[in-house]
DSSP file (Angstrom, degrees, kcal/mol; ACC not computed):
  #  RESIDUE AA STRUCTURE BP1 BP2  ACC     N-H-->O    O-->H-N    N-H-->O    O-->H-N    TCO  KAPPA ALPHA  PHI   PSI    X-CA   Y-CA   Z-CA
    1    1 A F              0   0    0      0, 0.0     2,-0.2     0, 0.0     3,-0.1   0.000 360.0 360.0 360.0 147.4  -95.0   40.4 -132.8
    2    2 A D    >   -     0   0    0      1,-0.1     3,-2.1    36,-0.1    35,-0.0  -0.520 360.0 -79.1 -83.6 158.2  -95.3   36.7 -133.7
    3    3 A E  T 3  S+     0   0    0      1,-0.3    -1,-0.1    -2,-0.2    37,-0.0  -0.328 118.5  12.4 -56.3 131.7  -94.9   34.0 -131.1
    4    4 A G  T 3  S+     0   0    0      1,-0.3    -1,-0.3    -3,-0.1    34,-0.0   0.441  86.9 144.7  80.9   0.1  -91.2   33.4 -130.3
    5    5 A E    X   -     0   0    0     -3,-2.1     3,-0.7     1,-0.1    -1,-0.3  -0.593  38.9-156.2 -74.8 124.7  -90.0   36.5 -132.1
    6    6 A P  T >> S+     0   0    0      0, 0.0     3,-1.2     0, 0.0     4,-1.1   0.637  73.8  87.8 -79.2 -12.8  -87.1   38.0 -130.2
    7    7 A G  H 3> S+     0   0    0      1,-0.3     4,-2.2     2,-0.2     5,-0.2   0.778  77.6  64.6 -59.2 -28.8  -87.4   41.6 -131.5
    8    8 A Y  H <> S+     0   0    0     -3,-0.7     4,-2.1     1,-0.2    -1,-0.3   0.854  99.1  53.0 -67.2 -31.9  -89.8   42.5 -128.7
    9    9 A K  H <> S+     0   0    0     -3,-1.2     4,-1.8    -4,-0.2    -1,-0.2   0.892 109.2  49.1 -68.6 -38.4  -87.2   42.0 -126.0
   10   10 A A  H  X S+     0   0    0     -4,-1.1     4,-2.2     2,-0.2    -2,-0.2   0.902 110.1  51.6 -65.3 -40.4  -84.8   44.3 -127.9
   11   11 A L  H  X S+     0   0    0     -4,-2.2     4,-2.5     1,-0.2    -2,-0.2   0.892 106.8  53.7 -63.8 -39.1  -87.5   46.9 -128.2
   12   12 A K  H  X S+     0   0    0     -4,-2.1     4,-2.3     1,-0.2     5,-0.3   0.909 109.0  49.3 -60.8 -41.2  -88.2   46.7 -124.4
   13   13 A S  H  X S+     0   0    0     -4,-1.8     4,-2.3     1,-0.2    -2,-0.2   0.911 110.7  49.4 -64.8 -42.0  -84.5   47.4 -123.8
   14   14 A V  H  < S+     0   0    0     -4,-2.2    -2,-0.2     1,-0.2    -1,-0.2   0.912 113.4  46.8 -63.3 -42.1  -84.5   50.4 -126.2
   15   15 A L  H  < S+     0   0    0     -4,-2.5    -2,-0.2     1,-0.2    -1,-0.2   0.877 121.4  35.5 -69.0 -38.4  -87.6   51.8 -124.5
   16   16 A D  H  < S-     0   0    0     -4,-2.3    -2,-0.2     1,-0.2    -1,-0.2   0.712 114.0-116.7 -87.7 -22.1  -86.3   51.3 -120.9
   17   17 A G     <  -     0   0    0     -4,-2.3     2,-0.2    -5,-0.3    -1,-0.2  -0.254  27.7-149.7 101.7 164.0  -82.7   52.0 -121.6
   18   18 A S        -     0   0    0      2,-0.8     4,-0.1    -4,-0.1    -4,-0.0  -0.765  46.2 -67.0-150.7-166.1  -79.6   49.8 -121.3
   19   19 A V  S    S+     0   0    0     -2,-0.2     2,-0.4     2,-0.1     0, 0.0   0.773 113.4  80.1 -67.8 -23.9  -75.9   50.1 -120.6
   20   20 A A  S    S-     0   0    0      1,-0.1    -2,-0.8     0, 0.0     2,-0.2  -0.673  92.9-114.6 -82.4 136.8  -75.5   52.0 -123.8
   21   21 A Q        -     0   0    0     -2,-0.4     2,-0.1    -4,-0.1    -2,-0.1  -0.482  30.3-121.2 -71.7 137.8  -76.5   55.7 -123.6
   22   22 A S        -     0   0    0     -2,-0.2     2,-0.2    -4,-0.1    -1,-0.1  -0.453  29.1-103.7 -78.3 154.7  -79.6   56.6 -125.7
   23   23 A S    >   -     0   0    0     -2,-0.1     3,-0.9     1,-0.1    -1,-0.1  -0.526  16.1-139.9 -78.2 142.2  -79.3   59.2 -128.4
   24   24 A D  T 3  S+     0   0    0      1,-0.2    -1,-0.1    -2,-0.2    -2,-0.0   0.690 100.1  53.9 -73.9 -18.4  -80.7   62.6 -127.7
   25   25 A N  T 3  S+     0   0    0      2,-0.0     2,-0.5     0, 0.0    -1,-0.2   0.076  89.0  92.2-107.2  25.3  -82.1   62.9 -131.2
   26   26 A V    <   +     0   0    0     -3,-0.9     2,-0.4     2,-0.0    -4,-0.0  -0.977  45.2 177.7-122.0 128.7  -84.1   59.7 -131.4
   27   27 A L        -     0   0    0     -2,-0.5     2,-0.5     2,-0.0    -3,-0.0  -0.998  16.7-148.3-128.3 130.4  -87.7   59.5 -130.4
   28   28 A I        -     0   0    0     -2,-0.4     2,-0.4   -13,-0.1    -2,-0.0  -0.875  13.9-177.2-106.7 126.8  -89.6   56.2 -130.8
   29   29 A Y        -     0   0    0     -2,-0.5     2,-0.4    43,-0.0    -2,-0.0  -0.952   5.1-178.6-115.0 139.4  -93.3   56.0 -131.6
   30   30 A A        -     0   0    0     -2,-0.4     2,-0.4     2,-0.0    -2,-0.0  -0.999   6.3-165.6-137.6 141.5  -95.2   52.8 -131.8
   31   31 A T        +     0   0    0     -2,-0.4     2,-0.3     2,-0.0    -2,-0.0  -0.950  13.2 162.5-126.0 149.1  -98.8   52.0 -132.6
   32   32 A S        -     0   0    0     -2,-0.4    -2,-0.0     1,-0.0     5,-0.0  -0.979  38.7-141.3-158.1 150.9 -100.9   48.9 -132.1
   33   33 A N  S    S+     0   0    0     -2,-0.3     2,-0.4     4,-0.0    -1,-0.0   0.398  89.2  62.5 -89.8   1.0 -104.5   47.9 -132.0
   34   34 A R        -     0   0    0      1,-0.1     3,-0.1     3,-0.0     0, 0.0  -0.959  63.4-152.8-130.9 144.3 -103.8   45.6 -129.2
   35   35 A R  S    S+     0   0    0     -2,-0.4     2,-1.0     1,-0.2    34,-0.2   0.886  95.5  62.1 -75.4 -42.4 -102.5   45.9 -125.6
   36   36 A H        -     0   0    0      1,-0.2    -1,-0.2    32,-0.1    30,-0.1  -0.752  69.6-174.6 -87.7 105.2 -101.1   42.5 -125.7
   37   37 A L        +     0   0    0     -2,-1.0    -1,-0.2    28,-0.5    29,-0.1   0.546  65.7  55.3 -83.1  -7.3  -98.5   42.7 -128.4
   38   38 A L  S    S-     0   0    0     27,-0.2   -36,-0.1    -3,-0.0   -35,-0.1  -0.906 100.3 -90.7-120.8 152.1  -97.7   39.0 -128.4
   39   39 A P        -     0   0    0      0, 0.0     2,-0.4     0, 0.0    -2,-0.1  -0.329  40.4-156.6 -59.4 142.1 -100.0   36.1 -128.8
   40   40 A E        -     0   0    0     -4,-0.1     2,-0.3   -37,-0.0    -4,-0.0  -0.988   5.6-156.4-125.5 132.4 -101.4   34.8 -125.5
   41   41 A F    >>  -     0   0    0     -2,-0.4     3,-1.1     1,-0.1     4,-0.8  -0.781  25.1-119.9-114.3 153.2 -102.7   31.3 -125.1
   42   42 A M  H >> S+     0   0    0     -2,-0.3     3,-1.1     1,-0.3     4,-0.5   0.876 111.1  57.9 -57.0 -42.3 -105.1   29.8 -122.6
   43   43 A D  H >4 S+     0   0    0      1,-0.3     3,-0.6     2,-0.2    -1,-0.3   0.762  99.2  60.6 -65.4 -22.1 -102.6   27.3 -121.1
   44   44 A E  H X4 S+     0   0    0     -3,-1.1     3,-1.0     1,-0.2    18,-0.3   0.808  99.6  56.5 -71.0 -28.0 -100.3   30.3 -120.2
   45   45 A N  H X< S+     0   0    0     -3,-1.1     3,-1.5    -4,-0.8    -1,-0.2   0.601  86.3  79.7 -78.0 -10.9 -103.1   31.6 -118.0
   46   46 A L  T << S+     0   0    0     -3,-0.6    -1,-0.2    -4,-0.5    -2,-0.1   0.646  79.0  70.9 -70.2 -13.1 -103.2   28.3 -116.0
   47   47 A T  T <   +     0   0    0     -3,-1.0    -1,-0.3    -4,-0.2    -2,-0.1   0.501  69.9 116.6 -83.4  -2.3 -100.1   29.5 -114.1
   48   48 A Y    <   -     0   0    0     -3,-1.5     2,-0.5    10,-0.1     8,-0.0  -0.427  53.1-155.4 -63.6 138.6 -102.2   32.2 -112.2
   49   49 A K  E     -A   57   0A   0      8,-2.0     8,-2.4    -2,-0.1     2,-0.5  -0.978   7.5-161.1-121.9 128.9 -102.3   31.4 -108.5
   50   50 A H  E     -A   56   0A   0     -2,-0.5     6,-0.2     6,-0.2     5,-0.1  -0.940  12.3-154.9-108.4 122.5 -105.0   32.7 -106.2
   51   51 A H    >   -     0   0    0      4,-2.6     3,-2.5    -2,-0.5    -2,-0.0  -0.647  27.5-112.8 -96.7 153.7 -104.2   32.7 -102.5
   52   52 A P  T 3  S+     0   0    0      0, 0.0    -1,-0.1     0, 0.0    -2,-0.0   0.772 115.7  61.2 -56.4 -27.1 -106.7   32.5  -99.7
   53   53 A D  T 3  S-     0   0    0      2,-0.1     3,-0.1     1,-0.1    -3,-0.0   0.451 122.6-104.2 -81.3   2.3 -105.9   36.0  -98.6
   54   54 A G  S <  S+     0   0    0     -3,-2.5     2,-0.1     1,-0.3    -1,-0.1   0.329  74.5 141.4  95.8  -7.3 -107.1   37.3 -102.1
   55   55 A E        -     0   0    0     -5,-0.1    -4,-2.6     1,-0.0     2,-0.4  -0.441  36.9-153.3 -70.5 142.1 -103.6   37.9 -103.5
   56   56 A V  E     -A   50   0A   0     -6,-0.2    -6,-0.2    -2,-0.1    -8,-0.0  -0.956  10.1-168.1-120.1 135.2 -103.2   37.0 -107.1
   57   57 A H  E     -A   49   0A   0     -8,-2.4    -8,-2.0    -2,-0.4     2,-0.1  -0.918  11.5-154.4-123.6 104.5  -99.9   36.0 -108.8
   58   58 A P        -     0   0    0      0, 0.0   -10,-0.1     0, 0.0   -13,-0.1  -0.420  31.7 -96.7 -72.6 154.9 -100.0   35.9 -112.6
   59   59 A G     >  -     0   0    0    -15,-0.2     4,-2.1     1,-0.1     3,-0.2  -0.301  27.0-118.0 -68.6 155.5  -97.5   33.6 -114.3
   60   60 A E  H  > S+     0   0    0      1,-0.2     4,-2.6     2,-0.2     5,-0.2   0.801 110.8  62.1 -66.1 -29.5  -94.2   35.0 -115.5
   61   61 A V  H  > S+     0   0    0      2,-0.2     4,-1.7     1,-0.2    -1,-0.2   0.939 108.3  42.2 -62.3 -45.8  -95.0   34.1 -119.1
   62   62 A V  H  > S+     0   0    0    -18,-0.3     4,-2.0     2,-0.2     5,-0.2   0.922 113.6  52.2 -67.5 -43.8  -98.1   36.4 -119.1
   63   63 A E  H  X S+     0   0    0     -4,-2.1     4,-1.8     1,-0.2    -2,-0.2   0.897 108.1  52.3 -58.8 -40.9  -96.3   39.2 -117.3
   64   64 A E  H  X S+     0   0    0     -4,-2.6     4,-0.5     1,-0.2    -1,-0.2   0.897 109.9  48.4 -62.5 -41.0  -93.5   39.0 -119.9
   65   65 A K  H  < S+     0   0    0     -4,-1.7   -28,-0.5     1,-0.2     4,-0.4   0.849 115.5  43.0 -70.9 -34.3  -95.9   39.4 -122.7
   66   66 A I  H >X S+     0   0    0     -4,-2.0     4,-1.0     1,-0.2     3,-0.6   0.745  95.6  80.5 -80.8 -24.3  -97.7   42.3 -121.2
   67   67 A S  H 3< S+     0   0    0     -4,-1.8     4,-0.3     1,-0.2    -1,-0.2   0.762  83.4  60.8 -60.8 -28.2  -94.6   44.1 -120.1
   68   68 A L  T >< S+     0   0    0     -4,-0.5     3,-1.7    -3,-0.4    -1,-0.2   0.942 103.0  50.1 -64.0 -45.8  -93.8   45.6 -123.5
   69   69 A S  G X4 S+     0   0    0     -3,-0.6     3,-1.1    -4,-0.4    -1,-0.2   0.774 101.8  64.0 -65.2 -24.1  -97.1   47.6 -123.6
   70   70 A E  G 3< S+     0   0    0     -4,-1.0    -1,-0.3     1,-0.2    -2,-0.2   0.577  90.2  68.2 -74.6  -8.5  -96.4   48.9 -120.1
   71   71 A R  G <  S+     0   0    0     -3,-1.7     2,-0.5    -4,-0.3    -1,-0.2   0.513  77.6  93.7 -89.2  -5.5  -93.3   50.7 -121.4
   72   72 A F    <   -     0   0    0     -3,-1.1   -43,-0.0    -4,-0.2   -57,-0.0  -0.780  60.5-158.7 -92.4 129.3  -95.2   53.2 -123.5
   73   73 A G  S    S+     0   0    0     -2,-0.5     2,-0.5     1,-0.1    -1,-0.1   0.721  73.8  54.7 -80.4 -22.5  -96.0   56.5 -121.7
   74   74 A L        -     0   0    0      2,-0.0     2,-0.4     0, 0.0    -1,-0.1  -0.952  61.3-179.3-119.7 128.0  -98.9   57.6 -123.9
   75   75 A W        -     0   0    0     -2,-0.5     2,-0.5     2,-0.0    -2,-0.0  -0.982  10.4-165.5-124.0 136.1 -102.0   55.5 -124.5
   76   76 A I        -     0   0    0     -2,-0.4     2,-0.3     2,-0.0    -2,-0.0  -0.980  16.2-167.8-119.2 118.0 -105.0   56.5 -126.6
   77   77 A S        -     0   0    0     -2,-0.5     2,-0.5     2,-0.0    -2,-0.0  -0.801  14.7-152.6-109.6 148.1 -108.0   54.4 -126.0
   78   78 A F        -     0   0    0     -2,-0.3     3,-0.1     3,-0.0    -2,-0.0  -0.967  18.3-160.9-119.8 113.7 -111.2   54.1 -128.0
   79   79 A Y        -     0   0    0     -2,-0.5    -2,-0.0     1,-0.1     0, 0.0  -0.594  29.5 -89.4 -96.2 154.8 -114.2   53.0 -125.9
   80   80 A P        -     0   0    0      0, 0.0     2,-0.1     0, 0.0    -1,-0.1  -0.248  48.3-106.4 -59.9 149.2 -117.4   51.5 -127.2
   81   81 A F        -     0   0    0     40,-1.0    40,-0.1     1,-0.1     2,-0.1  -0.446  27.9-120.7 -73.4 147.5 -120.2   54.0 -128.0
   82   82 A S     >  -     0   0    0     -2,-0.1     4,-2.5     1,-0.1     5,-0.2  -0.352  34.4-102.1 -72.8 168.9 -123.2   54.4 -125.8
   83   83 A Q  H  > S+     0   0    0      1,-0.2     4,-2.5     2,-0.2     5,-0.2   0.913 124.1  50.5 -61.5 -42.4 -126.5   53.7 -127.4
   84   84 A D  H  > S+     0   0    0      2,-0.2     4,-2.0     1,-0.2    -1,-0.2   0.900 110.4  49.1 -63.8 -40.6 -127.2   57.4 -127.7
   85   85 A E  H  > S+     0   0    0      2,-0.2     4,-2.1     1,-0.2    -1,-0.2   0.923 111.1  50.5 -63.9 -43.4 -123.8   58.1 -129.3
   86   86 A Y  H  X S+     0   0    0     -4,-2.5     4,-2.7     1,-0.2    -2,-0.2   0.926 110.2  49.4 -59.6 -45.6 -124.4   55.2 -131.8
   87   87 A L  H  X S+     0   0    0     -4,-2.5     4,-2.4     1,-0.2    -1,-0.2   0.856 108.6  53.7 -64.5 -34.3 -127.9   56.6 -132.7
   88   88 A T  H  X S+     0   0    0     -4,-2.0     4,-2.1     2,-0.2    -1,-0.2   0.907 110.3  46.9 -63.9 -41.9 -126.4   60.1 -133.2
   89   89 A I  H  X S+     0   0    0     -4,-2.1     4,-2.5     2,-0.2    -2,-0.2   0.917 110.9  51.3 -67.1 -43.5 -123.8   58.6 -135.6
   90   90 A V  H  X S+     0   0    0     -4,-2.7     4,-2.8     1,-0.2     5,-0.2   0.934 110.0  50.4 -57.8 -46.1 -126.5   56.6 -137.5
   91   91 A A  H  X S+     0   0    0     -4,-2.4     4,-2.5     1,-0.2    -1,-0.2   0.904 109.3  51.1 -60.4 -41.8 -128.6   59.8 -137.8
   92   92 A Q  H  X S+     0   0    0     -4,-2.1     4,-2.0     1,-0.2    -1,-0.2   0.922 112.2  46.3 -62.9 -43.5 -125.6   61.7 -139.2
   93   93 A W  H  X S+     0   0    0     -4,-2.5     4,-1.4     2,-0.2    -2,-0.2   0.916 111.3  51.6 -65.4 -42.2 -124.9   59.0 -141.8
   94   94 A L  H  <>S+     0   0    0     -4,-2.8     5,-2.7     1,-0.2     3,-0.3   0.902 108.8  51.3 -62.4 -39.8 -128.6   58.8 -142.8
   95   95 A R  H ><5S+     0   0    0     -4,-2.5     3,-1.9     1,-0.2    -1,-0.2   0.914 106.1  55.2 -60.5 -41.4 -128.6   62.6 -143.3
   96   96 A A  H 3<5S+     0   0    0     -4,-2.0    -1,-0.2     1,-0.3    -2,-0.2   0.801 107.2  50.7 -62.2 -28.3 -125.6   62.3 -145.5
   97   97 A F  T 3<5S-     0   0    0     -4,-1.4    -1,-0.3    -3,-0.3    -2,-0.2   0.286 125.6-102.3 -93.5  10.0 -127.5   59.8 -147.6
   98   98 A G  T < 5 +     0   0    0     -3,-1.9     2,-0.3     1,-0.3    -3,-0.2   0.662  66.7 154.3  85.3  17.4 -130.5   62.2 -147.9
   99   99 A T      < -     0   0    0     -5,-2.7    -1,-0.3    -6,-0.1    -2,-0.1  -0.620  41.4-121.4 -81.7 137.3 -132.8   60.6 -145.4
  100  100 A G     >  -     0   0    0     -2,-0.3     4,-2.1     1,-0.1     5,-0.2  -0.292  22.1-108.9 -75.6 162.1 -135.4   62.9 -143.8
  101  101 A E  H  > S+     0   0    0      1,-0.2     4,-2.2     2,-0.2     5,-0.2   0.866 116.3  52.2 -61.2 -40.5 -135.7   63.6 -140.1
  102  102 A A  H  > S+     0   0    0      1,-0.2     4,-1.8     2,-0.2    -1,-0.2   0.909 111.9  46.2 -64.4 -40.9 -138.9   61.7 -139.6
  103  103 A E  H  > S+     0   0    0      2,-0.2     4,-1.4     1,-0.2    -1,-0.2   0.838 108.4  56.7 -70.8 -32.5 -137.5   58.6 -141.4
  104  104 A I  H  X S+     0   0    0     -4,-2.1     4,-0.5     2,-0.2     3,-0.3   0.929 107.9  48.0 -61.7 -45.3 -134.3   58.9 -139.3
  105  105 A A  H >< S+     0   0    0     -4,-2.2     3,-1.0     1,-0.2     4,-0.4   0.901 111.3  50.7 -62.0 -40.3 -136.4   58.7 -136.1
  106  106 A A  H 3< S+     0   0    0     -4,-1.8     4,-0.4     1,-0.2     3,-0.3   0.752 106.1  56.7 -68.6 -24.2 -138.3   55.7 -137.5
  107  107 A A  H 3X S+     0   0    0     -4,-1.4     4,-2.4    -3,-0.3    -1,-0.2   0.545  80.8  91.0 -85.4  -7.9 -135.0   53.9 -138.3
  108  108 A Q  H <X S+     0   0    0     -3,-1.0     4,-2.0    -4,-0.5     5,-0.2   0.929  86.6  46.2 -56.8 -51.2 -133.6   54.0 -134.8
  109  109 A K  H  > S+     0   0    0     -4,-0.4     4,-2.0    -3,-0.3    -1,-0.2   0.920 113.7  49.3 -59.5 -44.5 -135.0   50.7 -133.6
  110  110 A E  H  > S+     0   0    0     -4,-0.4     4,-2.2     1,-0.2    -1,-0.2   0.868 108.8  53.2 -62.7 -36.9 -133.9   49.0 -136.8
  111  111 A S  H  X S+     0   0    0     -4,-2.4     4,-2.1     2,-0.2    -1,-0.2   0.852 107.4  51.8 -68.8 -32.9 -130.4   50.4 -136.4
  112  112 A L  H  X S+     0   0    0     -4,-2.0     4,-2.3     2,-0.2    -2,-0.2   0.886 109.7  48.6 -69.4 -38.5 -130.2   49.1 -132.9
  113  113 A V  H  X S+     0   0    0     -4,-2.0     4,-2.6     2,-0.2    -2,-0.2   0.913 109.5  53.8 -64.3 -41.9 -131.1   45.6 -134.1
  114  114 A W  H  X S+     0   0    0     -4,-2.2     4,-1.2     1,-0.2    -2,-0.2   0.929 110.9  45.5 -56.8 -47.8 -128.5   45.9 -136.8
  115  115 A A  H  X>S+     0   0    0     -4,-2.1     5,-1.9     1,-0.2     4,-0.8   0.897 111.6  52.0 -65.3 -40.4 -125.8   46.8 -134.2
  116  116 A L  H ><5S+     0   0    0     -4,-2.3     3,-0.7     1,-0.2    -2,-0.2   0.906 107.3  52.5 -62.9 -42.2 -126.9   43.9 -131.9
  117  117 A E  H 3<5S+     0   0    0     -4,-2.6    -1,-0.2     1,-0.2    -2,-0.2   0.785 114.4  43.1 -64.5 -27.0 -126.7   41.4 -134.8
  118  118 A R  H 3<5S-     0   0    0     -4,-1.2    -1,-0.2    -3,-0.3    -2,-0.2   0.481 106.9-126.0 -98.5  -4.4 -123.2   42.6 -135.5
  119  119 A G  T <<5S+     0   0    0     -4,-0.8     2,-0.3    -3,-0.7    -3,-0.2   0.759  76.5  86.0  70.4  24.7 -122.1   42.7 -131.9
  120  120 A S      < -     0   0    0     -5,-1.9     2,-0.5    -6,-0.1    -2,-0.2  -0.981  57.0-158.3-159.0 141.1 -120.9   46.3 -132.1
  121  121 A R        +     0   0    0     -2,-0.3   -40,-1.0   -40,-0.1     2,-0.2  -0.735  51.5 138.4-114.5  78.9 -122.0   49.9 -131.9
  122  122 A S     >  -     0   0    0     -2,-0.5     4,-2.3   -42,-0.1     5,-0.2  -0.707  68.7-107.4-117.0 168.4 -119.2   51.5 -133.9
  123  123 A G  H  > S+     0   0    0     29,-0.5     4,-2.2    -2,-0.2    29,-0.2   0.857 120.6  54.2 -61.1 -36.0 -119.0   54.2 -136.5
  124  124 A R  H  > S+     0   0    0      2,-0.2     4,-2.4     1,-0.2    -1,-0.2   0.920 108.9  46.9 -66.2 -43.8 -118.3   51.6 -139.1
  125  125 A V  H  > S+     0   0    0      2,-0.2     4,-2.5     1,-0.2    -2,-0.2   0.897 111.3  52.6 -64.8 -39.9 -121.5   49.6 -138.2
  126  126 A A  H  X S+     0   0    0     -4,-2.3     4,-2.5     1,-0.2    -2,-0.2   0.911 110.3  47.9 -61.0 -43.0 -123.5   52.8 -138.2
  127  127 A Q  H  X S+     0   0    0     -4,-2.2     4,-2.7    24,-0.4    -2,-0.2   0.911 110.7  50.9 -65.4 -41.9 -122.3   53.7 -141.7
  128  128 A Q  H  X S+     0   0    0     -4,-2.4     4,-2.3     2,-0.2    -2,-0.2   0.914 111.6  48.2 -62.6 -42.0 -123.1   50.1 -142.9
  129  129 A F  H  X S+     0   0    0     -4,-2.5     4,-3.3     2,-0.2     5,-0.2   0.954 112.7  47.7 -60.9 -49.4 -126.6   50.4 -141.5
  130  130 A A  H  X S+     0   0    0     -4,-2.5     4,-2.8     1,-0.2     5,-0.2   0.894 111.8  49.8 -61.5 -41.4 -127.2   53.8 -143.1
  131  131 A R  H  X S+     0   0    0     -4,-2.7     4,-1.9     2,-0.2    -1,-0.2   0.929 115.2  43.7 -62.4 -45.4 -125.8   52.7 -146.5
  132  132 A D  H  X S+     0   0    0     -4,-2.3     4,-2.4    -5,-0.2    -2,-0.2   0.927 114.9  49.0 -65.6 -45.7 -128.1   49.6 -146.4
  133  133 A Y  H  X S+     0   0    0     -4,-3.3     4,-1.8     1,-0.2     6,-0.2   0.926 111.4  49.0 -60.8 -46.8 -131.1   51.6 -145.1
  134  134 A A  H  <>S+     0   0    0     -4,-2.8     5,-2.0    -5,-0.2     4,-0.2   0.894 112.0  49.2 -61.8 -40.0 -130.7   54.3 -147.7
  135  135 A A  H ><5S+     0   0    0     -4,-1.9     3,-0.8    -5,-0.2    -1,-0.2   0.899 112.8  46.9 -67.2 -40.0 -130.4   51.7 -150.5
  136  136 A R  H 3<5S+     0   0    0     -4,-2.4    -1,-0.2     1,-0.2    -2,-0.2   0.767 115.2  46.3 -73.0 -24.6 -133.5   49.8 -149.4
  137  137 A H  T 3<5S-     0   0    0     -4,-1.8    -1,-0.2    -5,-0.2    -2,-0.2   0.242 114.6-111.4-105.4  12.5 -135.6   53.0 -149.0
  138  138 A G  T < 5 +     0   0    0     -3,-0.8    -3,-0.2    -4,-0.2    -4,-0.1   0.592  60.2 154.3  76.7  11.7 -134.6   54.5 -152.3
  139  139 A E      < -     0   0    0     -5,-2.0    -1,-0.2    -6,-0.2   -41,-0.1  -0.455  52.3-100.1 -69.6 148.2 -132.5   57.4 -151.1
  140  140 A A        -     0   0    0      1,-0.1     2,-0.2   -42,-0.1    -1,-0.1  -0.314  47.7 -87.6 -63.9 150.0 -129.9   58.6 -153.6
  141  141 A E        -     0   0    0     -3,-0.1    -1,-0.1     1,-0.1     3,-0.1  -0.445  53.4-154.8 -60.8 123.8 -126.3   57.4 -153.0
  142  142 A G        -     0   0    0     -2,-0.2   -45,-0.2     1,-0.2   -46,-0.1  -0.102  31.4 -60.0 -89.7-169.7 -124.8   59.9 -150.6
  143  143 A P        -     0   0    0      0, 0.0    -1,-0.2     0, 0.0   -47,-0.0  -0.239  48.2-112.1 -68.0 162.4 -121.2   60.9 -150.1
  144  144 A S  S    S-     0   0    0      1,-0.3    -2,-0.1    -3,-0.1   -48,-0.0   0.781  99.5  -2.3 -68.5 -24.3 -118.7   58.2 -149.0
  145  145 A A  S    S-     0   0    0    -49,-0.1    -1,-0.3     5,-0.0     3,-0.1  -0.942  81.1-102.6-161.0 142.8 -118.4   60.1 -145.6
  146  146 A P    >   -     0   0    0      0, 0.0     3,-2.1     0, 0.0   -53,-0.0  -0.350  65.8 -75.0 -60.2 152.6 -119.9   63.2 -144.1
  147  147 A V  T 3  S+     0   0    0      1,-0.3     3,-0.1    11,-0.1     0, 0.0  -0.246 119.1   6.8 -54.1 127.8 -117.3   66.0 -144.1
  148  148 A G  T 3  S+     0   0    0      1,-0.2     2,-0.5    -3,-0.1    -1,-0.3   0.628 104.2 115.2  77.7  14.5 -114.7   65.4 -141.4
  149  149 A V    <   -     0   0    0     -3,-2.1    -1,-0.2     6,-0.1     2,-0.1  -0.966  48.9-157.3-124.9 122.7 -116.0   62.0 -140.5
  150  150 A G    >   -     0   0    0     -2,-0.5     3,-1.3    -3,-0.1    -5,-0.0  -0.437  39.0 -99.6 -84.8 168.4 -114.1   58.7 -141.0
  151  151 A A  T 3  S+     0   0    0      1,-0.3   -24,-0.4    -2,-0.1   -25,-0.1   0.781 123.8  34.2 -61.3 -27.5 -115.8   55.4 -141.2
  152  152 A A  T 3  S+     0   0    0    -29,-0.2   -29,-0.5   -28,-0.1     2,-0.3   0.291 100.6  99.0-110.9   9.8 -115.1   54.6 -137.5
  153  153 A A  S <  S-     0   0    0     -3,-1.3    -4,-0.0   -30,-0.1   -31,-0.0  -0.684  73.7-117.7-101.6 152.4 -115.3   58.1 -136.1
  154  154 A A        -     0   0    0     -2,-0.3     2,-2.1     1,-0.1    -4,-0.1  -0.751  19.6-136.9 -85.6 125.5 -118.2   59.7 -134.3
  155  155 A P    >   +     0   0    0      0, 0.0     3,-0.8     0, 0.0     2,-0.3  -0.490  37.3 176.6 -81.8  73.5 -119.5   62.8 -136.2
  156  156 A R  T 3   +     0   0    0     -2,-2.1   -71,-0.0     1,-0.2    -2,-0.0  -0.588  59.1   6.9 -83.5 137.0 -119.9   64.9 -133.1
  157  157 A G  T 3         0   0    0     -2,-0.3    -1,-0.2     1,-0.1     0, 0.0   0.673 360.0 360.0  73.5  17.8 -121.0   68.5 -133.4
  158  158 A Q    <         0   0    0     -3,-0.8    -2,-0.1   -10,-0.0    -1,-0.1   0.427 360.0 360.0-107.9 360.0 -121.8   68.4 -137.0
């Protein structure tokens, strides 16, 4: 939602219920890449109050903005890859581009530097590294993705 857009309040009412009875044949699904579905600004966080006993009271503006996401019963989260998971994904992509096992092992350090420079150990970063590495080392252009693997997915068990 954009700042000041009133639709999110109506959606909250629909999700929680209202004086009108909800229909038995309606199911609402919503997707978002963000927990905070409305823009949040630094000055809104200035209303937080910290009491000497350790109790914290966030401002109502922030609570209002977060409250929509709290109405969804199912959450699917995607957590950052560990270093080992990232290296496994890089290896899978390099194999897809025709890189041999010895060269894959030799590329690990370089792939970690690549991820550090981009601030992310994701499937997409692993694929970008593998594509670049394969091109620089003369491997033939491989498939756009290993079978069953999206650009941001971990190729586990393949």
